[in-house]
C-alpha positions as CSV (number, residue, x, y, z in Angstrom):
1,X,0.1,0.0,0.1
2,X,3.0,2.4,0.8
3,X,4.3,2.1,-2.7
4,X,1.2,3.4,-4.3
5,X,1.1,6.5,-1.8
6,X,3.5,8.7,-3.7
7,X,2.0,8.2,-7.4
8,X,-1.6,8.7,-5.8
9,X,-0.5,11.8,-4.2
10,X,1.4,13.1,-7.1
11,X,-1.6,12.3,-9.2
12,X,-3.9,14.1,-6.8
13,X,-1.6,17.3,-6.6
14,X,-1.2,17.5,-10.3
15,X,-5.1,16.8,-10.9
16,X,-5.7,19.7,-8.3
17,X,-3.6,22.3,-10.4
18,X,-5.4,21.4,-13.5
19,X,-8.8,21.9,-11.9
20,X,-7.4,25.3,-10.4
21,X,-6.0,26.4,-13.7
22,X,-9.2,25.5,-15.7
23,X,-11.2,27.5,-13.0
24,X,-9.1,30.5,-13.7
25,X,-9.3,30.2,-17.3
26,X,-13.2,29.9,-17.1
27,X,-13.4,32.8,-14.4
28,X,-11.5,35.0,-17.1
29,X,-8.7,35.5,-14.9
30,X,-6.1,34.0,-16.9
31,X,-5.7,32.8,-20.9
32,X,-2.7,30.8,-22.1
33,X,-2.7,33.7,-24.7
34,X,-1.5,36.1,-22.0
35,X,2.2,35.0,-21.8
36,X,4.2,38.1,-21.9
37,X,6.8,38.7,-24.5
38,X,10.5,39.3,-23.2
39,X,10.8,41.1,-26.4
40,X,8.3,44.0,-25.8
41,X,10.4,47.4,-26.0
42,X,13.2,45.5,-27.9
43,X,14.2,45.6,-31.5
44,X,12.8,43.3,-33.8
45,X,15.4,40.2,-34.3
46,X,17.7,41.1,-37.3
47,X,16.7,38.7,-40.2
48,X,16.9,38.5,-44.0
49,X,14.0,36.3,-45.7
50,X,12.6,35.4,-49.0
51,X,9.4,36.8,-50.2
52,X,6.4,34.3,-50.6
53,X,5.6,35.7,-54.0
54,X,9.2,35.9,-55.3
55,X,11.7,33.9,-53.4
56,X,14.5,35.1,-55.1
57,X,13.8,38.5,-53.6
58,X,14.7,38.7,-49.8
59,X,13.7,41.5,-47.1
60,X,15.8,42.3,-44.3
61,X,14.2,43.4,-40.9
62,X,16.1,46.8,-41.2
63,X,14.2,47.6,-44.4
64,X,10.9,47.7,-42.7
65,X,11.9,50.4,-40.1
66,X,10.4,53.8,-40.4
67,X,6.9,53.2,-40.2
68,X,4.3,51.2,-37.8
69,X,2.9,48.1,-38.7
70,X,1.7,44.7,-37.7
71,X,3.9,41.6,-38.2
72,X,1.5,38.6,-38.5
73,X,2.8,35.1,-38.0
74,X,0.6,32.7,-39.7
75,X,0.6,29.4,-41.7
76,X,-2.1,27.9,-44.2
77,X,-2.3,24.8,-41.9
78,X,-3.4,26.8,-38.9
79,X,-7.1,26.6,-38.2
80,X,-7.2,29.6,-35.6
81,X,-5.3,32.0,-38.6
82,X,-8.4,31.1,-40.7
83,X,-10.5,32.6,-38.0
84,X,-8.4,35.6,-37.6
85,X,-7.9,36.2,-41.4
86,X,-11.2,37.8,-42.4
87,X,-10.5,40.8,-39.7
88,X,-7.1,41.2,-41.4
89,X,-8.6,41.5,-44.9
90,X,-11.3,43.8,-43.7
91,X,-8.3,46.0,-42.0
92,X,-6.2,45.8,-45.3
93,X,-9.2,46.9,-47.4
94,X,-10.1,49.7,-45.0
95,X,-6.2,50.6,-45.3
96,X,-6.3,50.8,-41.5
97,X,-3.1,49.3,-40.9
98,X,0.1,47.8,-42.6
99,X,0.3,44.1,-42.0
100,X,3.3,42.2,-43.0
101,X,3.0,38.6,-43.1
102,X,5.3,36.1,-41.9
103,X,4.3,32.8,-43.2
104,X,5.6,29.9,-40.9
105,X,6.8,26.5,-41.5
106,X,4.6,26.3,-44.7
107,X,4.7,24.9,-47.9
108,X,4.8,27.8,-50.4
109,X,2.2,26.4,-53.0
110,X,-0.2,25.8,-49.8
111,X,0.3,29.3,-48.6
112,X,-0.2,31.0,-52.1
113,X,-3.2,29.0,-52.7
114,X,-4.6,30.0,-49.1
115,X,-4.2,33.6,-50.0
116,X,-5.5,33.3,-53.2
117,X,-8.8,31.8,-51.8
118,X,-9.1,33.8,-48.7
119,X,-7.6,37.2,-49.9
120,X,-4.2,38.8,-49.2
121,X,-4.1,41.2,-46.5
122,X,-0.4,41.4,-46.4
123,X,1.8,44.2,-47.6
124,X,4.4,41.6,-48.1
125,X,4.7,38.0,-46.9
126,X,8.0,36.7,-45.8
127,X,8.9,33.1,-45.5
128,X,10.1,31.5,-42.4
129,X,10.2,28.0,-43.7
130,X,12.4,26.5,-41.0
131,X,11.0,28.5,-38.4
132,X,14.3,30.0,-37.3
133,X,13.0,33.6,-37.1
134,X,10.1,32.1,-35.1
135,X,12.3,30.9,-32.6
136,X,14.0,34.4,-32.2
137,X,10.4,35.9,-31.9
138,X,9.5,33.4,-29.2
139,X,6.5,31.9,-31.3
140,X,5.1,29.1,-29.5
141,X,2.2,28.8,-31.9
142,X,0.4,30.4,-34.8
143,X,-1.2,32.9,-35.3
144,X,1.0,35.4,-33.4
145,X,0.8,39.4,-34.1
146,X,3.4,41.9,-33.2
147,X,3.0,45.6,-33.4
148,X,6.1,47.4,-34.4
149,X,6.9,51.1,-34.3
150,X,9.0,53.3,-36.6
151,X,12.2,52.4,-34.9
152,X,11.7,48.5,-35.2
153,X,11.0,48.1,-31.6
154,X,8.4,45.6,-30.5
155,X,5.6,47.4,-28.6
156,X,3.1,44.6,-28.3
157,X,2.5,40.9,-28.8
158,X,-0.7,38.9,-29.4
159,X,-0.8,35.1,-29.2
160,X,-3.6,33.6,-30.9
161,X,-6.0,35.1,-33.3
162,X,-6.8,39.0,-33.0
163,X,-10.6,39.7,-32.5
164,X,-12.4,42.4,-33.4
165,X,-12.7,43.6,-30.0
166,X,-8.9,43.7,-29.6
167,X,-8.8,45.7,-32.8
168,X,-10.7,48.3,-31.4
169,X,-9.9,48.4,-27.7
170,X,-6.1,47.7,-28.0
171,X,-4.4,47.5,-31.4
172,X,-6.0,50.5,-33.0
173,X,-5.3,52.9,-30.0
174,X,-1.7,51.7,-29.8
175,X,-0.9,51.9,-33.3
176,X,-2.4,55.6,-33.5
177,X,-0.3,56.4,-30.4
178,X,2.7,55.0,-32.0
179,X,2.0,57.2,-35.2
180,X,0.4,54.7,-37.3
């Protein structure tokens, strides 16, 4: 009987923690998307990546400076990206914000087909085929979106799909404050 005491106790503790975490999420006190980024207030990590529309052309992170924009990390295989996409298309249609796409660990043909079928809200799409830039950005899932200021500093990070409410209450005011 004593040999079962430790596993049973560990199971009870882990189960209790899980129940408590679920309670916090249900009560609105915690969301797994609320993980803060250590990159807030720091420069966007340096990179040079190929463009989705023309892989022979590359874009360096330094070339994106001088304007406020959203960097949206997405993939054609991502279900939550599909949920967020209509809002991004509408924001692009309204010219409400410049959005640069970062296609993450995706197949080029799949990404091109996805944009052709669902619309392309991106000023340009960069390809992070091996996920190395994603690692530098601390990406743990897609979609993730970063608000970048004119000097190339990350001012905000959203893990998960951007909602209309978040656009109006958080992102739009922040972008206006940053001069975008």
